[in-house]
C-alpha positions in Angstrom: 95.8 105.5 121.3 93.0 104.1 119.5 92.0 107.4 118.4 95.4 109.1 117.9 97.1 106.2 115.8 93.7 105.6 113.6 93.5 101.8 114.7 90.8 99.3 113.4 91.4 96.9 115.5 93.4 97.1 119.1 94.6 93.6 121.0 95.6 93.8 124.9 97.6 90.9 126.2 96.7 91.2 130.2 93.4 93.1 130.4 92.7 91.6 133.6 88.7 91.4 133.1 87.4 88.5 135.4 84.3 88.2 133.3 82.3 89.1 136.4 80.0 92.3 136.7 83.0 94.1 137.6 83.9 94.3 134.3 80.9 96.2 133.3 81.8 99.3 134.3 85.3 99.2 132.2 83.9 98.4 129.3 80.7 101.1 129.5 83.6 103.2 129.9 85.6 102.2 126.8 82.1 102.5 125.1 81.4 105.6 125.8 85.1 107.1 125.3 85.5 105.5 122.1 81.6 104.9 120.7 82.2 103.8 117.5 83.9 101.1 118.4 83.1 97.9 119.9 84.6 95.2 122.3 85.3 91.4 122.5 87.3 90.1 125.7 87.9 86.5 127.4 88.9 86.8 130.9 91.1 84.2 132.5 88.7 82.1 134.6 89.6 81.0 137.9 92.5 83.2 139.5 93.4 87.1 139.0 95.2 88.7 136.0 95.6 87.4 132.8 92.7 88.0 130.0 92.2 88.9 126.3 90.5 91.4 125.1 89.7 93.4 121.4 88.6 96.5 120.6 87.4 97.1 116.9 85.4 99.3 114.4 82.0 98.6 114.8 81.4 98.8 111.0 83.7 95.5 111.3 82.0 92.2 111.9 83.9 90.0 114.6 83.3 86.2 114.9 84.1 84.4 118.2 85.5 80.9 117.0 85.1 77.9 118.7 87.2 77.9 122.2 90.3 75.5 122.0 91.6 75.1 125.9 94.9 74.7 126.4 97.5 75.0 129.2 101.0 76.8 129.0 99.2 79.9 127.0 96.0 81.8 127.2 94.7 81.7 123.6 91.2 84.4 121.7 90.7 82.7 118.6 88.3 85.5 116.5 87.8 86.1 112.7 87.6 90.0 111.8 85.9 90.7 108.7 85.6 94.4 106.9 84.4 93.2 103.4 83.4 90.2 101.8 87.1 90.4 100.6 89.2 91.8 103.9 88.6 89.5 106.8 91.5 87.8 108.7 91.7 85.4 111.8 93.4 86.9 114.8 94.7 84.5 117.4 95.5 87.1 120.5 98.2 84.7 123.1 98.7 85.4 125.9 102.0 83.2 127.3 102.3 84.0 131.6 106.0 83.2 132.2 106.5 79.7 133.7 107.0 79.7 137.9 106.9 77.7 140.4 103.8 77.7 140.9 101.9 77.4 137.3 104.5 74.6 136.9 104.8 75.7 133.1 107.6 74.6 131.2 108.8 75.8 127.6 108.6 72.4 125.9 104.9 72.5 126.8 104.4 75.4 125.7 105.8 75.1 122.3 103.9 71.3 122.1 100.7 73.1 122.5 101.7 76.8 120.5 103.0 73.8 117.8 99.4 72.4 117.7 97.7 76.0 116.7 99.8 76.6 114.2 99.2 73.9 112.4 96.1 74.5 112.7 96.2 78.1 111.8 98.8 77.3 108.3 95.1 76.1 106.8 93.2 78.7 107.9 90.7 79.5 104.8 91.5 83.1 106.0 95.0 84.9 106.3 96.0 84.0 109.7 97.6 86.8 111.8 99.6 84.9 115.9 100.6 88.0 117.7 100.2 88.6 121.8 102.6 88.8 124.8 105.0 85.2 124.2 107.7 86.1 127.0 110.4 84.5 124.9 113.3 86.7 124.5 113.7 86.2 120.9 116.2 89.2 120.7 118.9 87.2 122.5 121.2 85.3 120.0 122.4 83.2 122.5 119.0 82.2 124.2 118.4 78.4 123.4 114.3 78.1 123.7 114.3 81.5 121.1 116.2 79.8 118.9 114.2 76.8 119.0 111.0 78.8 118.9 112.0 81.1 116.1 113.1 77.9 114.2 109.7 75.8 114.6 107.4 78.8 113.2 109.7 79.1 110.2 109.1 75.4 109.8 106.0 76.1 109.7 106.0 78.6 107.1 105.1 81.5 109.4 107.3 85.1 109.3 108.0 87.1 112.6 107.3 90.5 112.1 108.4 92.5 115.1 112.1 93.7 115.5 112.8 95.7 118.6 112.5 96.0 122.4 108.5 95.5 122.9 109.3 95.4 127.2 111.0 97.8 129.7 113.4 95.7 130.1 114.5 95.6 126.5 113.7 92.4 125.6 112.0 91.7 122.5 108.3 90.0 123.6 105.2 90.6 121.7 105.5 88.9 118.8 103.0 89.1 115.0 103.2 85.9 113.0 102.3 85.4 109.4 102.0 83.3 107.1 105.0 83.6 104.5 103.1 83.3 101.3 100.3 86.0 102.3 102.0 88.5 102.7 100.2 90.8 105.0 102.3 92.8 106.8 103.3 96.1 105.3 104.5 97.9 108.1 105.6 97.0 111.9 106.4 100.2 114.5 106.6 100.0 118.2 105.3 103.1 120.3 107.0 103.1 123.7 106.5 105.1 126.5 103.2 104.3 127.5 101.6 103.7 130.8 102.8 99.4 130.8 105.9 98.3 130.6 105.2 96.7 127.3 105.5 98.8 124.1 102.5 99.0 121.7 102.8 97.2 118.5 101.5 98.8 115.3 101.0 96.6 112.2 99.8 97.7 109.0 97.9 94.8 107.2 96.9 93.9 103.7 94.2 92.6 104.0 93.1 92.4 99.6 95.7 91.5 96.9 96.1 94.5 94.9 94.3 94.1 91.8 96.8 93.2 88.6 97.8 96.8 87.1 96.8 97.3 83.1 99.4 98.3 80.9 99.5 99.9 77.1 102.4 98.0 74.9 103.1 97.9 71.6 104.8 95.1 69.5 106.0 93.4 66.6 105.9 90.3 65.1 109.0 89.9 63.7 109.1 85.8 63.8 106.1 86.0 61.5 108.1 88.2 58.8 109.3 86.1 56.2 112.4 86.4 55.5 113.0 85.8 51.5 110.6 88.4 50.7 112.1 90.7 53.3 115.6 90.2 52.0 113.7 91.2 48.1 112.7 94.0 49.3 115.7 94.9 50.9 116.9 94.2 47.0 114.2 96.4 45.2 114.1 98.8 47.8 115.2 102.7 46.8 118.7 102.6 49.3 119.8 99.4 47.5 120.4 101.7 44.3 120.7 105.1 45.7 124.6 106.9 46.1 124.0 109.1 48.9 126.7 112.0 49.3 126.5 112.7 53.4 126.8 109.9 55.9 123.8 111.4 57.5 122.7 111.2 54.5 122.8 107.8 54.3 121.9 106.9 57.7 118.9 108.2 57.3 117.5 106.8 54.3 118.8 103.5 56.1 116.6 104.0 58.8 113.9 105.0 56.7 113.9 102.6 54.5 114.4 99.7 57.0 111.4 101.4 59.2 108.9 101.3 56.0 109.9 97.8 54.9 109.4 96.7 58.5 105.6 98.6 59.2 105.0 96.7 55.7 106.2 92.8 56.8 106.0 93.1 60.9 103.5 96.3 61.0 103.0 98.0 64.9 100.2 96.5 67.4 98.9 97.3 70.5 97.4 95.9 73.0 96.5 95.9 77.2 98.1 93.5 78.9 98.1 92.1 82.7 100.7 93.1 84.5 101.6 89.7 87.1 104.6 89.5 89.9 106.7 86.8 88.4 106.6 83.5 90.3 109.3 81.5 88.7 109.2 78.6 91.1 105.1 78.2 90.7 105.6 75.1 88.7 103.4 72.2 87.4 103.4 70.2 90.4 102.1 73.1 92.5 99.2 73.8 90.0 98.0 70.4 90.1 98.3 70.4 94.5 96.3 73.5 93.9 93.7 71.8 91.6 92.9 68.8 94.4 92.8 71.4 97.9 89.5 73.1 95.5 88.2 69.7 94.6 88.5 68.8 98.7 87.0 72.3 99.2 84.4 71.6 97.2 83.5 67.9 98.4 83.5 69.3 102.1 81.2 72.3 101.1 79.0 69.6 99.6 78.9 67.1 102.4 79.6 68.9 105.5 80.9 65.6 106.9 84.0 66.4 109.4 85.8 63.3 107.3 85.9 65.7 104.5 86.8 68.8 106.8 89.8 66.6 107.5 90.7 65.5 104.4 90.4 69.2 103.2 93.0 70.2 106.0 95.9 67.9 104.9 95.6 69.1 101.5 95.9 72.5 102.4 99.0 72.0 104.7 100.3 69.6 101.9 99.7 72.5 99.4 101.2 74.8 101.6 104.3 72.9 102.7 105.1 72.4 99.0 104.6 76.5 98.2 107.5 76.7 100.9 109.2 73.8 99.7 109.3 75.2 96.0 110.5 78.7 96.5 113.3 76.9 99.0 114.7 75.0 96.8 114.2 78.0 93.7 116.2 80.3 95.7 118.9 77.6 96.6 119.1 76.3 93.1 119.9 80.6 92.3 121.8 81.3 94.9 124.4 78.1 93.9 124.7 79.2 90.4 125.1 82.8 90.7 128.1 84.6 90.6 129.4 87.4 93.2 127.3 90.1 91.4 124.2 88.1 91.2 124.5 87.0 94.3 124.5 90.4 96.1 121.2 91.2 93.9 119.4 87.9 94.9 119.6 89.0 98.5 119.0 92.6 97.8 115.6 91.2 96.3 115.2 88.7 98.8 115.7 91.8 102.1 115.0 95.3 100.1 111.9 94.9 98.3 112.2 97.4 95.4 109.7 100.8 95.7 107.3 101.3 92.8 108.3 105.3 93.7 110.0 106.8 90.3 113.0 108.5 92.0 113.8 112.1 89.4 114.9 115.3 90.9 112.1 117.6 90.6 111.0 119.3 87.2 108.4 120.8 85.9 108.7 119.9 82.3 110.7 116.1 80.3 113.1 119.5 78.5 113.9 120.7 81.8 115.2 117.4 83.5 117.1 116.3 80.4 118.4 119.4 80.9 119.8 118.8 84.8 120.8 115.7 83.6 122.4 117.2 81.2 124.1 120.2 83.5 124.9 117.7 86.3 126.9 115.2 83.3 128.5 118.2 81.7 129.7 119.7 85.4 131.0 115.9 86.2 133.5 116.0 83.3 135.0 119.5 83.3 135.4 118.5 87.0 137.4 115.7 85.8 139.1 117.9 82.8 140.4 119.9 85.7 141.7 117.4 87.8 144.0 115.9 85.5 147.7 117.0 85.7 148.4 118.5 81.6 151.8 116.7 80.7 153.4 115.6 77.9 152.0 112.2 78.1 148.3 114.0 77.5 148.1 116.1 74.7 144.6 115.9 74.2 145.0 118.2 77.7 147.7 120.7 76.1 147.1 124.0 74.8 148.2 126.7 72.2 150.8 125.4 69.6 150.8 122.2 70.9 147.3 121.8 71.1 146.0 119.1 68.6 143.5 120.8 65.8 140.1 120.0 65.8 138.8 118.2 63.3 136.1 120.2 61.0 133.1 119.6 58.8 135.7 120.8 56.4 138.3 118.7 57.2 139.2 115.3 55.3 141.1 112.6 56.2 144.4 112.9 53.7 144.9 109.6 53.7 142.6 106.5 53.6 141.7 103.2 52.1 137.7 102.3 52.0 136.6 99.3 54.7 136.0 96.0 51.9 132.9 94.3 52.6 134.2 91.2 53.9 135.9 93.0 57.2 132.7 94.7 57.4 130.9 91.5 57.9 133.2 89.6 60.0 132.5 92.4 62.2 128.3 92.5 62.4 129.0 88.7 62.2 130.5 88.6 65.7 128.3 91.1 67.6 125.9 90.5 70.0 122.5 89.9 69.3 121.8 93.5 70.8 119.0 95.8 70.2 118.1 99.3 70.8 114.4 101.2 70.7 116.2 103.4 68.3 117.5 100.5 66.1 115.1 100.2 63.1 114.9 96.5 63.7 116.6 94.0 66.2 120.4 93.0 64.8 119.2 89.8 64.9 117.4 90.1 61.3 119.9 92.2 60.2 122.4 89.5 61.0 119.5 87.4 59.2 120.0 89.7 56.3 124.0 90.9 56.6 124.3 89.7 52.6 121.3 92.3 51.0 122.6 95.3 53.8 126.2 95.1 53.7 126.5 97.3 50.7 124.5 99.8 52.1 126.2 99.7 55.5 129.7 99.5 54.4 128.8 102.6 51.7 127.5 104.0 54.4 131.3 104.0 57.0 133.4 104.7 54.1 131.2 108.0 53.9 131.7 108.7 57.7 135.3 108.1 56.8 136.1 110.0 54.3 134.6 113.0 55.1 135.2 113.2 59.2 132.0 112.9 60.1 129.4 111.2 62.6 126.2 110.9 61.4 123.3 112.8 63.5 121.2 110.0 64.3 124.7 108.5 66.0 124.7 111.0 68.3 121.4 109.9 69.3 120.7 108.3 72.8 118.8 106.7 75.3 119.5 107.5 79.4 117.6 105.0 81.8 119.0 107.3 85.2 119.9 104.6 87.6 120.0 105.4 91.5 122.6 102.8 93.2 122.2 104.8 96.6 119.0 104.7 97.3 119.8 106.6 100.4 121.4 110.0 98.8 118.8 113.1 98.2 116.7 113.9 94.6 118.7 116.6 93.6 122.3 114.8 94.6 
């Protein structure tokens, strides 16, 4: 199984190793079969069964931490290091089923296990708590399972195994990590083994992803001297020229504003670091993190047990504050959200967005654009063909009843030019939204509306008088959004 799944670390509970010379044959057999792996184990002393064993790649450095004895479960606490930055702490647990002979109770286990979690949550290295817990967490009516899950949740841990891990159909084997670490990328259950338990295979991200760089272009519009900009508009050739066609007027308007904005707010480029958004991260959390770092430096410099205890307390305080801040932020967002926004929040929490670009197969950008164009043309044709032609829908009539097309040589027979005040009223009522095709942002147009108003009004009247839509207005940007993620790309 190790070789078939290319495992770096394998944790076994109920190894049945005894700690005496009889183990040498088993360990030797494992090492001869897996020459590139080493083995470390903690046997159950004094009775049969139990025991925990870890098989790991020889390239990893595994350190057995000081062993803490618990009554109701067995524990193997190791630090596994693959590199200077790829380190995690593994708490392997085996909890024997309670019986009349061992007299272990659930309350005894929960009290001891929470003591372990309180220590794990402040671990310097990212903790993974895993093993066979013999609790039916899949049973929604099991009060012990509910109590257990609520307890680990209160300490900021998440449980990642979903599905039966035992032959009887229950989920007994678990993997837990701190929520703030987010190191488990996937978990799968491998059944059909000779054991009555399934194998749980998890992919662990030990190193934080590198911050990506992105080249951005921007203009410092807010630094534009509005008075000088208005004066340049009045002095521009567009303000004094009289175009004959609406397309010419729009083209001149765009070119003129681009030249002016290049002068007043030239295009700049810079590389920025793309960081994940954390709106819930407050100044109080930054202060708590700073205090934790101070306590860490004090502990490292003095080596005193008192300073170590102080550092652990600051770590626990910081992690608790992180969890509470994020919970408070999400609670407030959910309380304020309408139905649409609520669905978005739930989707972000339960289905992290994929970074993969989902597009149909294509060789060039032109081919991709044509694919989308053909799709929408077919969609429109299909819709039109399904509409029943009737007197109530004259646009679909044929023959003598069909409305004649107005070509570019056709002009409106009656037309009253749009006055300046009506255009100004429309511009003032527009929302300050912009498109990247706009020569300047809409808020700047509204700020300079008095200077631009004659040009815009003249262009509108030219378009209406000629019955033409300017060529620039026939260009748009389309961003396809896939609403159904499971749909095939070509569909």
